[in-house]
C-alpha positions as CSV (number, residue, x, y, z in Angstrom):
1,M,-109.9,34.1,62.2
2,L,-106.5,33.5,63.4
3,I,-104.1,36.5,63.9
4,A,-100.3,36.4,64.3
5,F,-99.1,39.4,66.4
6,N,-95.6,40.3,67.3
7,K,-96.1,41.4,70.8
8,P,-93.6,44.0,71.9
9,F,-91.7,44.2,75.2
10,G,-93.8,45.7,78.1
11,V,-97.1,45.1,76.4
12,L,-99.7,43.0,78.3
13,C,-101.6,40.3,76.5
14,Q,-105.0,41.7,77.3
15,F,-107.1,44.7,76.0
16,T,-107.6,46.6,79.1
17,D,-105.6,47.5,82.0
18,R,-107.1,48.9,85.3
19,S,-103.8,49.6,87.0
20,Q,-102.6,53.3,87.7
21,P,-101.1,54.3,85.6
22,P,-102.5,52.0,82.7
23,R,-99.9,49.9,81.0
24,P,-99.9,49.4,77.3
25,T,-102.3,46.7,76.2
26,L,-103.4,45.0,72.8
27,A,-105.9,47.7,72.3
28,G,-103.1,50.0,71.1
29,F,-102.5,47.9,67.9
30,A,-105.6,48.1,65.7
31,L,-106.2,44.2,65.9
32,P,-109.3,42.9,64.4
33,A,-112.5,43.2,66.6
34,G,-113.6,40.2,68.4
35,V,-110.3,38.4,68.7
36,Y,-108.7,37.2,72.0
37,A,-105.1,36.1,72.9
38,A,-104.9,32.3,72.6
39,G,-102.2,31.8,75.4
40,R,-100.0,34.7,76.5
41,L,-96.6,36.3,77.0
42,D,-95.6,38.0,79.9
43,H,-95.1,41.7,79.6
44,D,-91.3,41.4,79.8
45,S,-91.5,38.7,76.8
46,E,-91.7,39.4,73.3
47,G,-92.5,37.7,70.1
48,L,-95.5,35.7,68.6
49,L,-98.8,36.0,70.2
50,L,-101.7,34.1,68.5
51,L,-105.3,35.9,68.8
52,T,-108.4,34.2,67.5
53,D,-112.1,34.3,67.6
54,D,-112.7,30.6,67.8
55,G,-112.8,29.2,71.1
56,A,-112.2,25.6,69.9
57,L,-109.1,26.7,68.0
58,A,-107.8,28.6,71.2
59,H,-108.1,25.5,73.1
60,R,-106.3,23.4,70.7
61,L,-103.5,25.9,70.6
62,T,-103.3,26.4,74.3
63,D,-104.2,23.1,76.2
64,P,-101.2,21.1,77.2
65,A,-103.0,18.0,76.1
66,H,-102.5,18.9,72.7
67,K,-98.8,19.3,73.3
68,Q,-98.4,22.3,70.8
69,P,-94.6,22.8,70.7
70,K,-93.6,26.5,71.4
71,T,-90.1,27.8,70.4
72,Y,-88.4,30.5,71.9
73,W,-84.9,32.4,71.5
74,V,-83.6,32.9,74.7
75,Q,-80.7,35.1,75.9
76,V,-79.2,33.7,78.9
77,E,-76.5,35.0,81.4
78,G,-73.7,32.8,81.4
79,A,-72.0,30.2,79.2
80,P,-74.2,27.1,79.0
81,T,-72.4,23.9,79.8
82,L,-73.2,20.6,78.3
83,D,-74.8,19.6,81.7
84,Q,-77.1,22.6,81.7
85,L,-78.3,21.9,78.4
86,A,-78.8,18.2,79.1
87,R,-80.7,19.0,82.3
88,L,-83.1,21.2,80.0
89,R,-83.5,18.5,77.6
90,D,-84.5,15.9,80.4
91,G,-86.9,18.2,82.1
92,V,-86.3,20.4,85.1
93,E,-87.8,20.2,88.4
94,L,-89.8,23.3,89.4
95,K,-91.7,24.2,92.5
96,D,-94.9,23.1,90.8
97,G,-93.4,19.9,89.6
98,P,-91.1,18.6,86.7
99,T,-91.4,19.9,83.4
100,R,-91.6,17.8,80.2
101,P,-88.4,17.4,78.4
102,A,-87.4,20.2,76.1
103,R,-85.4,20.6,72.9
104,V,-82.6,23.1,73.3
105,G,-79.5,24.1,71.5
106,L,-77.0,26.9,71.4
107,I,-77.6,29.3,68.5
108,P,-75.9,32.4,67.4
109,P,-77.1,35.7,68.3
110,P,-80.3,36.0,66.1
111,P,-81.4,38.9,63.9
112,L,-83.7,40.6,66.2
113,W,-85.0,44.3,66.4
114,P,-83.5,46.2,69.1
115,R,-85.4,46.0,72.6
116,D,-86.5,49.1,74.3
117,P,-85.0,49.3,77.0
118,P,-82.0,47.4,75.7
119,V,-81.0,44.4,77.8
120,R,-78.2,45.1,80.4
121,F,-74.7,44.5,79.2
122,R,-71.9,43.4,81.6
123,K,-68.4,43.2,80.3
124,T,-67.4,40.6,82.8
125,V,-70.6,38.3,82.6
126,P,-71.0,36.3,79.3
127,D,-74.2,35.6,77.6
128,A,-75.5,33.3,75.1
129,W,-78.4,32.5,73.0
130,L,-80.6,29.2,73.2
131,A,-83.2,28.0,70.8
132,L,-85.7,26.3,73.3
133,T,-88.9,24.3,72.6
134,I,-91.3,23.2,75.0
135,T,-94.7,21.6,75.0
136,E,-96.3,23.0,78.0
137,G,-97.1,26.5,79.0
138,R,-96.8,27.2,82.7
139,N,-96.5,30.7,84.1
140,R,-93.0,32.2,83.3
141,Q,-92.0,28.5,82.6
142,V,-89.0,29.2,80.2
143,R,-87.4,31.7,82.7
144,R,-87.9,29.4,85.7
145,M,-86.4,26.5,83.8
146,T,-83.4,28.5,82.7
147,A,-82.8,29.9,86.3
148,A,-83.2,26.3,87.7
149,V,-80.2,25.2,85.7
150,G,-78.0,28.4,86.7
151,L,-78.7,30.4,83.4
152,P,-80.9,33.6,84.2
153,T,-82.9,34.8,81.3
154,L,-81.9,38.2,79.8
155,R,-84.4,38.1,76.9
156,L,-87.1,35.9,75.8
157,V,-88.6,36.0,72.3
158,R,-91.2,33.5,71.1
159,I,-90.7,32.5,67.4
160,A,-93.2,29.7,67.0
161,I,-96.3,27.9,68.2
162,G,-96.9,24.6,66.3
163,T,-96.7,25.6,62.5
164,H,-97.3,29.4,63.0
165,R,-94.1,31.4,62.8
166,L,-93.1,34.9,63.7
167,D,-91.2,35.2,60.4
168,R,-90.7,39.0,59.7
169,L,-93.4,40.5,61.6
170,A,-91.9,43.7,63.1
171,P,-92.9,44.4,66.9
172,G,-96.5,45.8,67.0
173,Q,-97.4,44.5,63.6
174,W,-99.9,41.5,62.8
175,R,-101.2,39.4,60.0
176,D,-104.1,37.2,59.2
177,E,-102.9,33.6,59.2
178,G,-105.8,32.8,56.9
179,P,-108.6,30.0,56.7
180,S,-105.9,27.4,56.6
181,A,-105.2,28.1,60.3
182,R,-108.5,26.3,61.1
183,Q,-107.0,22.8,60.5
């Protein structure tokens, strides 16, 4: 089984939380029994999370050796320059080593749901949206990449993993990707 889930902002990619007070988890969304997250999104990121009961499929989706592309819509602080975009395309040097090259381009503000809480707005600081595709999945990688080129991330929404897309799933909603997902 493969489930596509639109993870809301502020939700942990696990089913339990031992912190006090407990934070929202996947347990609050009536997901099918026996599935677990294939990969993760940070609590402050939103969008497509795949869940499965198939360990081999989870491995194919998450292991960097399989180079599954992951596409994000990223709202950044600042007006990206051609040099900043080129640096992201070429790969960025992070503390844990260089990233693989990324596909990146400017996009108009995408048709997204309102975020709660909303992204802070500053009249004197421009922002922009990028479509960014990576083939690795390091901890907070997209945020670290954009920060490394001088474009702090304000909002991060994953819209695709490989051929699986978020499409029109509302935050907190899920769908069964069906038997064809086991390819």
